[in-house]
C-alpha positions in Angstrom: -8.8 -13.0 17.3 -10.8 -9.9 17.8 -7.7 -6.9 18.6 -7.5 -3.4 19.1 -5.3 -2.0 16.7 -3.4 1.8 17.1 -5.9 4.1 15.1 -4.7 4.9 11.7 -5.2 8.6 12.0 -2.7 8.5 15.4 0.0 6.4 13.2 -0.2 9.3 10.4 0.2 12.6 12.5 3.1 13.3 13.5 5.2 11.5 15.4 5.9 12.4 18.8 9.4 12.2 19.6 11.1 11.1 22.9 12.6 13.9 24.7 16.5 14.2 24.0 18.5 11.7 26.0 15.5 10.3 27.4 16.2 6.6 28.0 14.8 4.0 25.7 14.3 0.0 26.0 15.3 -1.5 22.5 12.0 -2.6 22.1 10.3 1.0 21.9 13.2 2.1 19.7 12.3 -0.6 17.0 8.4 0.8 17.7 9.6 4.4 17.2 11.1 3.4 14.2 8.4 1.0 12.4 5.6 4.4 14.1 7.8 6.9 11.6 8.4 5.1 9.2 4.4 5.4 8.1 5.7 9.1 7.4 6.5 7.9 3.6 3.3 6.4 3.5 2.7 6.5 -0.9 5.6 8.4 -2.0 8.3 6.0 -2.1 6.5 3.4 -4.7 8.7 0.5 -5.3 11.0 1.6 -2.6 10.1 -0.1 1.0 9.1 2.5 4.0 11.6 2.5 6.7 12.0 4.1 9.7 15.2 4.6 11.5 16.8 5.2 15.2 19.5 5.9 17.6 20.6 6.1 20.6 24.1 6.4 22.7 26.3 4.1 24.5 23.9 4.5 27.4 20.6 4.2 24.8 19.9 7.9 25.7 17.5 9.3 22.3 19.3 10.8 19.9 16.6 10.9 16.8 14.3 9.3 14.8 13.5 9.8 10.8 12.6 7.8 7.7 12.8 7.3 3.8 10.6 10.3 3.0 10.4 10.5 -1.2 11.7 7.7 -3.5 14.8 8.2 -5.3 15.0 10.8 -2.0 17.6 9.5 1.1 17.0 6.9 2.9 15.8 6.8 6.7 19.1 6.2 7.6 20.4 9.2 5.4 18.4 11.8 6.7 18.7 10.3 10.6 22.7 11.2 10.4 22.3 14.4 8.6 19.9 15.5 11.1 22.1 14.7 13.8 25.0 16.3 12.6 22.8 19.8 11.9 21.1 19.7 15.3 25.2 18.7 16.8 24.6 15.7 18.4 27.5 13.7 16.0 29.7 13.5 19.2 27.2 11.5 20.2 27.7 9.0 17.7 30.5 6.8 19.8 29.4 3.9 20.7 26.0 4.4 19.5 23.3 1.4 18.3 20.7 2.0 15.2 18.1 0.7 15.2 16.3 0.1 11.7 13.9 -1.6 10.0 15.3 -2.9 6.9 18.7 -3.7 6.8 20.7 -1.1 5.2 21.2 -1.2 1.6 25.0 -2.6 -0.1 24.0 -1.4 -3.3 24.1 1.8 -5.7 20.4 3.1 -6.8 19.3 6.1 -7.4 21.0 7.1 -4.0 24.7 5.5 -2.6 24.5 2.4 -0.2 23.6 2.7 3.4 25.8 0.6 4.7 29.1 2.2 3.3 27.8 5.8 4.4 26.9 4.1 8.1 30.6 3.4 8.3 32.0 7.3 8.3 30.0 6.9 12.6 31.6 5.3 15.2 28.2 2.9 15.4 29.2 0.0 18.2 26.1 -2.2 16.5 23.2 -2.4 14.0 20.1 -3.5 15.2 17.8 -4.4 12.3 13.9 -5.3 11.5 14.0 -7.5 8.7 16.8 -8.9 6.4 16.4 -7.3 2.7 15.0 -9.8 -0.3 16.6 -7.7 -2.8 19.8 -10.2 -4.2 21.5 -7.0 -4.7 21.5 -6.4 -0.5 20.1 -9.7 1.0 22.6 -10.5 3.6 25.6 -7.7 2.4 24.6 -4.4 4.2 24.8 -6.8 7.2 27.6 -8.3 6.3 29.4 -5.5 5.4 29.0 -4.3 8.9 30.4 -7.0 10.2 33.2 -6.8 8.1 34.3 -3.9 9.9 33.8 -4.3 13.4 30.3 -2.7 14.2 28.2 -5.5 15.8 24.5 -6.3 13.4 21.1 -8.3 15.1 17.8 -9.5 13.6 15.8 -10.4 16.8 12.7 -12.1 15.8 10.5 -10.3 17.5 11.4 -6.9 16.1 11.3 -8.9 12.6 7.2 -9.4 13.1 7.4 -6.0 14.2 8.1 -4.6 10.8 7.4 -7.1 8.3 3.8 -5.2 8.3 5.2 -1.5 6.7 7.0 -4.4 3.7 4.1 -6.5 1.7 3.8 -4.4 -1.0 7.8 -4.2 -1.4 8.3 -8.1 -0.4 5.6 -8.6 -3.1 6.7 -6.9 -5.9 10.6 -7.6 -5.0 10.0 -11.7 -5.7 6.8 -11.8 -8.2 7.3 -7.8 -10.0 3.8 -7.4 -10.4 1.8 -5.2 -8.3 -0.3 -6.5 -4.7 -3.4 -6.4 -5.1 -5.7 -5.8 -2.1 -9.2 -6.2 -1.8 -11.4 -3.7 0.3 -15.4 -3.9 0.2 -18.0 -2.6 2.8 -21.4 -4.1 2.8 -23.7 -5.3 5.9 -24.8 -8.5 7.3 -26.8 -9.8 5.1 -23.7 -9.2 2.5 -25.6 -5.9 0.6 -23.3 -3.1 -1.0 -26.4 -1.5 -2.0 -30.1 -1.4 -3.2 -31.8 -2.1 -6.8 -33.9 0.6 -6.9 -30.2 3.0 -6.2 -31.7 4.6 -2.8 -28.5 5.1 -0.8 -27.7 2.3 1.7 -25.6 3.8 4.3 -22.2 1.6 5.1 -19.5 3.4 6.3 -19.5 5.8 9.1 -17.2 8.9 9.2 -14.1 7.2 11.2 -14.2 3.9 8.1 -14.6 6.3 5.4 -11.3 7.5 6.9 -9.5 4.6 7.2 -11.0 3.7 3.7 -8.8 7.4 2.1 -5.5 6.2 3.9 -5.8 3.3 2.1 -6.0 4.8 -0.9 -2.2 7.1 0.3 -1.4 3.2 1.1 -1.7 1.2 -2.1 0.2 3.1 -5.1 -2.9 2.5 -7.9 -6.3 2.5 -7.4 -9.0 -0.1 -9.3 -12.3 0.1 -10.5 -14.7 -2.0 -13.5 -16.6 0.3 -16.0 -20.2 -0.3 -13.4 -18.9 1.8 -10.3 -17.3 4.4 -12.8 -21.0 5.1 -14.8 -22.9 4.7 -11.5 -20.7 7.3 -9.3 -18.4 9.4 -11.5 -15.9 9.1 -8.3 -13.0 10.9 -8.0 -11.0 8.5 -6.3 -8.5 11.0 -4.9 -7.3 11.0 -1.2 -9.6 13.0 1.3 -7.4 12.7 4.8 -8.1 15.1 7.5 -4.2 13.8 9.5 -2.4 12.6 6.3 0.4 16.3 5.6 1.4 15.0 2.4 -1.9 13.6 0.3 -1.4 12.9 -3.1 -3.2 11.1 -5.9 -2.5 7.3 -6.7 -2.7 6.6 -9.7 -6.6 6.1 -11.0 -7.7 2.3 -13.3 -10.5 1.9 -15.5 -10.7 -1.8 -16.7 -14.0 -0.7 -18.9 -13.3 -3.5 -21.8 -16.0 -2.1 -24.3 -15.7 1.8 -23.4 -19.1 1.5 -21.3 -18.1 3.7 -19.0 -16.2 5.6 -22.1 -19.2 6.7 -24.0 -21.9 7.2 -20.9 -21.0 10.8 -20.5 -18.9 13.5 -22.1 -15.2 13.1 -21.4 -14.8 16.3 -19.3 -17.8 15.7 -17.3 -15.9 12.6 -16.0 -14.7 13.6 -12.5 -11.5 11.0 -13.1 -10.9 13.0 -16.1 -11.7 16.5 -15.2 -9.3 16.1 -11.9 -5.5 15.4 -12.4 -6.2 13.2 -15.7 -2.7 12.4 -15.3 -3.1 9.8 -12.8 -5.8 8.6 -14.9 -5.8 5.4 -17.3 -8.4 3.7 -19.3 -8.0 0.2 -20.0 -10.3 -0.9 -22.7 -9.6 -4.4 -25.0 -7.6 -4.0 -27.7 -11.0 -4.4 -30.4 -12.1 -1.1 -28.7 -9.4 0.6 -29.1 -8.8 -0.2 -32.7 -12.6 0.2 -33.9 -13.3 4.1 -35.0 -14.9 5.3 -32.1 -12.4 3.8 -29.6 -9.6 5.1 -31.7 -11.1 8.6 -31.8 -11.6 8.3 -27.8 -8.2 7.3 -27.6 -6.9 10.3 -28.4 -8.6 12.8 -26.8 -7.7 10.9 -23.5 -4.4 11.0 -24.5 -5.4 15.0 -25.2 -6.4 15.1 -21.6 -3.2 13.8 -20.0 -4.3 10.5 -19.0 -3.1 7.1 -20.1 -4.6 4.9 -22.2 -4.1 0.3 -22.2 -4.9 -1.9 -24.5 -5.4 -5.4 -23.3 -7.0 -8.5 -24.7 -10.0 -9.3 -24.5 -12.0 -12.7 -24.4 -15.9 -14.0 -23.5 -13.9 -14.5 -20.3 -12.4 -11.5 -19.5 -9.2 -9.7 -19.6 -5.7 -11.3 -18.6 -5.5 -10.5 -15.5 -1.8 -12.3 -15.3 -1.2 -10.7 -17.8 -2.2 -6.6 -16.8 -0.4 -7.3 -13.4 2.4 -8.4 -14.9 2.7 -4.8 -16.9 1.8 -3.4 -14.5 4.3 -4.7 -12.7 6.8 -3.5 -15.3 5.4 0.3 -15.5 6.6 0.5 -11.6 3.2 -0.3 -10.1 4.1 -2.2 -6.9 0.4 -2.5 -5.1 -3.3 -1.9 -6.5 -7.0 -1.5 -4.2 -9.5 -3.0 -5.8 -12.3 -0.5 -4.9 -15.1 -2.1 -6.5 -18.0 -3.2 -8.0 -18.5 -6.7 -7.2 -17.8 -8.0 -10.9 -13.6 -6.7 -10.3 -13.5 -8.5 -7.0 -14.6 -11.5 -8.5 -12.6 -12.0 -11.0 -9.2 -11.4 -9.5 -10.5 -13.5 -6.1 -11.7 -16.2 -9.4 -7.7 -15.8 -10.3 -6.1 -16.2 -6.9 -4.7 -13.1 -7.4 -5.6 -11.1 -4.5 -3.4 -11.2 -1.3 -5.4 -9.0 1.0 -8.6 -8.1 2.2 -9.8 -4.9 3.7 -13.4 -5.2 4.7 -15.7 -3.3 6.4 -19.0 -4.2 8.2 -21.7 -3.0 9.8 -23.9 -3.9 12.0 -27.2 -3.5 10.3 -29.8 -6.5 8.3 -32.1 -5.8 5.7 -34.3 -7.9 3.0 -32.3 -9.0 0.7 -34.6 -9.1 -2.4 -33.8 -5.4 -3.1 -29.8 -6.2 -2.4 -26.7 -5.8 -4.2 -24.5 -8.9 -2.3 -21.3 -8.3 -2.9 -19.9 -11.7 -3.5 -22.9 -11.4 -6.7 -20.0 -11.6 -9.3 -18.0 -14.6 -7.7 -20.2 -17.3 -9.5 -16.4 -18.6 -10.7 -15.1 -19.2 -7.5 -14.2 -23.4 -7.5 -13.1 -23.6 -3.7 -13.9 -21.4 -0.7 -11.8 -18.3 0.0 -10.0 -18.3 3.1 -8.4 -14.9 5.4 -5.7 -15.8 7.2 -3.6 -13.6 10.0 -6.7 -11.3 10.3 -6.8 -9.0 12.3 -9.9 -6.7 13.7 -10.6 -3.5 13.7 -13.8 -1.3 15.6 -14.4 2.4 13.7 -16.8 3.9 15.3 -19.7 1.6 14.1 -18.0 -0.6 11.3 -16.0 -3.3 12.1 -12.6 -3.6 9.5 -11.7 -6.9 8.7 -8.1 -7.4 6.9 -6.5 -10.6 6.5 -4.3 -11.7 4.0 -6.1 -14.3 1.5 -5.5 -17.6 -0.1 -8.1 -20.1 -1.4 -8.5 -23.6 0.0 -5.8 -26.1 0.1 -3.4 -22.9 -1.3 -0.4 -21.9 0.6 -1.1 -18.7 2.6 0.6 -15.6 1.3 2.3 -13.8 3.7 6.0 -12.4 3.8 
């Protein structure tokens, strides 16, 4: 299926809102609610991305808002606070609210939104998706109905809103991070060259999309080989993001190879926001004299450390994901290298692939292939819900990931 998607940089630039009192169709209202929800990307942690739009009794636009910050006001509160501040409250009589996710019905870090909405003379609330959280899950809609506010959950709007909620739904049901895999390769499957010469794969727009993914995911994961070869910073560098933030950067380094490769203060992950870095080593390494000393130095620099059991087959990755989930990490992006990708794919731990493909061919003799470490795969990996987006000279292929014979991991 070949699809030209709305470019992410257009979605993320400040949304141009309709003119006040301009007439909108129901579909346009939900489209706008979905679009504006992305303004919270990277800042809602385990909370969902949510957007809301309100129109008056004649379906004329009054305002739109999003949930922008974990622990901050939800989209509905942002929206109606703005309406009141602008002196537009009188136009809410008989109004309709469009919101991408069911208004919450429980006291969390903020009061319940469903109860908050009862203070306004709304006629109808149209919802994109019912909240799967057991504390909500229909209770918000029921409260509205009991107070004579009409509610609707149109199927066509549900499909529009689901893309906002992949991480949230997965974390709510599994209590482990949603795992994405990001890889770039050419038509030969090459990700690099053995002689260390540079292999150009992605162009500017594709690289920018890669930074958008870093903003979207709560954490980034790389292996020791990537740190040794590239000494990356793994920061978000995207010109259209007004609120960039550095995700938690995870390094899987069982025997401390990357820790001992260069001085800690010459490691970019540790001299740039070290507190946003977690170094994951084996229990044996951290208990050794060298490892124990390095662990203390990491902590002194402000970095986080994690010791995991390590066997001949590698880290216990399901246990690792469980521990990340317990820390409140709802999503992680595998940036490399091939051994990391292979390890997670072999254990069926990847929910989505983001694959950048360059239209070039090279001899395979000197190439490093992105599948070089997929030796443990027993069955083929099938992508579902596929989209393909042209980005300059690259193609971006995205799809949900499952092993053959298993149900696709869809929302």
